[in-house]
VOPAGU-2260 file (C-alpha; in pm, 1 decimal, decimal comma):
REM VOPAGU-2260
SITE   aa  ch    i         X         Y         Z
SITE  MET   A    0   14182,7    5888,2    9866,3
SITE  SER   A    1   14212,2    5638,1   10148,4
SITE  ILE   A    2   14529,4    5489,6   10291,3
SITE  GLN   A    3   14508,0    5147,1   10447,8
SITE  ASN   A    4   14775,9    4971,5   10653,2
SITE  GLU   A    5   14786,4    4592,8   10645,0
SITE  GLN   A    6   15080,2    4487,0   10861,7
SITE  ASN   A    7   15388,4    4615,9   10673,4
SITE  GLU   A    8   15213,6    4689,4   10345,2
SITE  ARG   A    9   15046,2    5018,1   10259,5
SITE  LYS   A   10   14769,0    5040,5   10003,8
SITE  VAL   A   11   14653,6    5364,5    9851,2
SITE  VAL   A   12   14316,5    5374,9    9683,8
SITE  ILE   A   13   14250,4    5688,0    9481,6
SITE  GLY   A   14   13891,2    5793,7    9437,4
SITE  ALA   A   15   13706,8    5771,4    9767,2
SITE  ASP   A   16   13380,6    5728,1    9581,6
SITE  MET   A   17   13511,6    5411,8    9413,8
SITE  SER   A   18   13480,4    5076,3    9585,2
SITE  GLU   A   19   13797,0    4880,5    9656,6
SITE  ALA   A   20   13682,7    4608,5    9412,8
SITE  GLN   A   21   13642,2    4868,1    9135,7
SITE  ALA   A   22   13986,2    5014,5    9209,6
SITE  LYS   A   23   14150,0    4669,9    9203,4
SITE  SER   A   24   13974,3    4589,9    8877,4
SITE  LEU   A   25   14088,6    4918,9    8727,0
SITE  LEU   A   26   14451,2    4863,5    8831,1
SITE  ALA   A   27   14463,2    4493,8    8735,5
SITE  GLY   A   28   14698,9    4435,9    8448,2
SITE  HIS   A   29   14871,6    4773,3    8488,7
SITE  THR   A   30   15149,4    4669,8    8727,3
SITE  ASP   A   31   15415,0    4697,1    8455,4
SITE  THR   A   32   15318,7    5061,6    8395,9
SITE  PHE   A   33   15464,3    5174,2    8728,4
SITE  LYS   A   34   15834,4    5106,7    8669,2
SITE  ILE   A   35   16095,8    5328,1    8825,1
SITE  GLU   A   36   16352,0    5438,4    8573,8
SITE  GLU   A   37   16704,7    5340,0    8678,3
SITE  ALA   A   38   16824,2    5692,2    8597,2
SITE  ALA   A   39   16568,1    5834,2    8840,9
SITE  ILE   A   40   16753,6    5677,4    9134,6
SITE  PRO   A   41   17075,5    5867,6    9208,6
SITE  LYS   A   42   17388,7    5653,3    9229,9
SITE  PHE   A   43   17617,0    5769,4    9508,3
SITE  THR   A   44   17990,0    5699,9    9487,8
SITE  PRO   A   45   18147,2    5611,5    9825,2
SITE  VAL   A   46   18486,5    5742,8    9939,5
SITE  SER   A   47   18672,8    5697,9   10265,5
SITE  TYR   A   48   18929,0    5916,7   10439,9
SITE  HIS   A   49   19080,4    5913,2   10787,3
SITE  SER   A   50   18853,4    6190,1   10923,1
SITE  PHE   A   51   18526,4    6089,7   10754,1
SITE  LYS   A   52   18349,2    5864,5   10507,7
SITE  SER   A   53   18149,7    6022,9   10230,2
SITE  GLU   A   54   17941,3    5952,6    9925,5
SITE  TYR   A   55   17861,0    6185,5    9639,1
SITE  ALA   A   56   17632,0    6217,2    9339,5
SITE  VAL   A   57   17527,3    6479,9    9089,7
SITE  ILE   A   58   17154,9    6545,7    9108,1
SITE  ASN   A   59   16990,5    6804,5    8881,9
SITE  GLY   A   60   17323,0    6980,2    8822,8
SITE  ASP   A   61   17410,0    6999,7    9194,2
SITE  ILE   A   62   17676,7    6803,0    9378,8
SITE  ILE   A   63   17526,3    6627,8    9680,0
SITE  LEU   A   64   17753,8    6488,7    9949,7
SITE  HIS   A   65   17677,6    6285,1   10259,5
SITE  PHE   A   66   17946,2    6278,8   10528,6
SITE  PHE   A   67   17961,0    6001,5   10788,0
SITE  LEU   A   68   18186,9    5929,7   11083,1
SITE  PRO   A   69   18482,5    5710,5   10986,6
SITE  LYS   A   70   18459,7    5342,2   11071,7
SITE  HIS   A   71   18717,1    5364,7   11351,9
SITE  ALA   A   72   18499,6    5624,0   11530,1
SITE  THR   A   73   18245,2    5360,4   11633,0
SITE  ALA   A   74   18481,7    5073,0   11716,1
SITE  ASP   A   75   18604,9    5200,2   12053,1
SITE  SER   A   76   18467,2    5249,7   12402,4
SITE  PRO   A   77   18159,0    5461,4   12483,2
SITE  GLU   A   78   18388,4    5741,5   12606,9
SITE  THR   A   79   18576,0    5745,8   12277,5
SITE  ARG   A   80   18250,0    5743,4   12080,8
SITE  GLN   A   81   18131,7    6040,4   12288,1
SITE  ALA   A   82   18452,9    6228,4   12205,0
SITE  TRP   A   83   18402,5    6148,8   11837,1
SITE  MET   A   84   18049,4    6288,6   11853,1
SITE  GLY   A   85   18189,8    6610,8   11999,0
SITE  TYR   A   86   18424,0    6624,6   11701,3
SITE  TRP   A   87   18139,7    6542,2   11462,8
SITE  LEU   A   88   17898,5    6806,1   11589,7
SITE  LYS   A   89   18146,4    7087,4   11662,5
SITE  ASP   A   90   18486,6    7049,3   11495,5
SITE  PHE   A   91   18374,5    6892,6   11167,5
SITE  PRO   A   92   18127,7    7168,7   11065,9
SITE  ALA   A   93   18363,8    7441,3   11192,3
SITE  LYS   A   94   18630,9    7317,5   10949,8
SITE  LEU   A   95   18398,9    7209,3   10668,9
SITE  ASP   A   96   18263,9    7563,3   10628,9
SITE  PRO   A   97   18587,1    7753,4   10551,6
SITE  VAL   A   98   18741,7    7468,4   10351,6
SITE  ALA   A   99   18430,1    7438,0   10133,1
SITE  GLN   A  100   18402,8    7814,8   10078,3
SITE  GLU   A  101   18768,8    7837,0    9979,3
SITE  TYR   A  102   18769,5    7526,5    9758,8
SITE  PHE   A  103   18440,6    7596,0    9578,2
SITE  GLU   A  104   18500,1    7973,4    9580,9
SITE  ALA   A  105   18139,2    8019,5    9689,3
SITE  GLY   A  106   17923,8    8054,7    9998,3
SITE  TYR   A  107   17559,1    8046,9   10095,0
SITE  PRO   A  108   17319,7    7993,0    9912,2
SITE  ARG   A  109   17531,9    7796,6    9662,0
SITE  LEU   A  110   17684,8    7592,8    9944,7
SITE  MET   A  111   17463,1    7447,4   10215,8
SITE  ALA   A  112   17515,5    7188,5   10487,2
SITE  LYS   A  113   17274,9    7032,8   10733,5
SITE  TYR   A  114   17316,6    6778,0   11008,8
SITE  THR   A  115   17084,3    6479,0   10985,6
SITE  THR   A  116   17019,5    6335,7   11330,5
SITE  GLU   A  117   16855,4    6012,2   11211,5
SITE  VAL   A  118   17178,5    5881,4   11057,8
SITE  ALA   A  119   17429,3    6109,4   11236,5
SITE  SER   A  120   17550,3    6244,2   10903,7
SITE  TRP   A  121   17611,1    6576,5   10733,6
SITE  TRP   A  122   17429,0    6654,3   10409,4
SITE  PHE   A  123   17609,5    6902,4   10184,4
SITE  LYS   A  124   17493,4    7061,0    9859,9
SITE  ALA   A  125   17708,4    7251,3    9611,3
SITE  GLN   A  126   17446,3    7411,3    9389,1
SITE  GLY   A  127   17535,1    7430,0    9020,2
SITE  PHE   A  128   17872,1    7254,5    9048,9
SITE  GLY   A  129   17761,5    6930,3    8882,9
SITE  ASP   A  130   17878,3    7046,9    8541,5
SITE  VAL   A  131   18251,6    7026,9    8617,6
SITE  LEU   A  132   18424,1    6798,9    8366,6
SITE  ASP   A  133   18545,4    6538,4    8615,1
SITE  VAL   A  134   18337,7    6552,3    8931,7
SITE  GLY   A  135   18532,9    6267,1    9092,5
SITE  ALA   A  136   18870,1    6438,1    9043,9
SITE  PHE   A  137   18729,0    6773,7    9154,5
SITE  LEU   A  138   18585,8    6624,1    9472,5
SITE  LYS   A  139   18901,9    6423,2    9541,1
SITE  GLY   A  140   19086,7    6753,2    9581,6
SITE  PHE   A  141   18815,6    6881,5    9814,2
SITE  PHE   A  142   18808,6    6563,2   10023,3
SITE  GLU   A  143   19188,6    6556,2   10054,9
SITE  ARG   A  144   19199,9    6921,0   10161,5
SITE  LEU   A  145   18919,9    6871,1   10416,1
SITE  ASP   A  146   19080,8    6554,9   10553,9
SITE  ALA   A  147   19417,5    6731,5   10588,9
SITE  VAL   A  148   19261,0    7023,5   10778,6
SITE  LEU   A  149   19061,5    6790,2   11004,0
SITE  SER   A  150   19366,9    6573,1   11074,6
SITE  ALA   A  151   19601,3    6864,8   11148,9
SITE  LYS   A  152   19720,7    6884,1   11506,6
SITE  PRO   A  153   19660,9    7218,4   11682,2
SITE  HIS   A  154   19979,4    7415,4   11752,9
C-alpha cells in the first residue's frame, strides 16, 4: 500500500505490486460502491445551559456526551476567559463526577470522562444507558441537575 499526498488530497493505492494505472483502471466505475450509510454517522443533538453547552447521541447502546464552554465564556476579556478555563479544567470535572454517579447510579467503568485539549471539551460516555425509553428526557434531568450544581453559589 502506498499513500500519496497531492496538495490537500490523499490517494491510497492498495497493492504495492500494482501500477497506479492498473489500480485506477480497477477502481474506475466503482465510485458509487463506496457510499457512507447515513445511519453510520451519529447525529448529535445540541443543548445549551448557563454553565455549559452539550451535545449527545446514542452510539452502540452507549450515551455519548460532549461538553463545551458556554458561549458567554468566550465573549469577555482575556482575564475572564482565563478564569473560565480554571472553572472548565478544575470545577467542572469536580462537580460532573459526583452528579453523574448519583444521577446514573453508576461509576467507573460504566461512566467515563476525558478532557479533549484540541477542542477544549469534555467527552463523557455512559456505557449501556442508550436503551432508556426517552434518552432526551433522561438527559434533560441530568443536564438540569448538573447546571444547578455548577451554578450554585458557595456558602
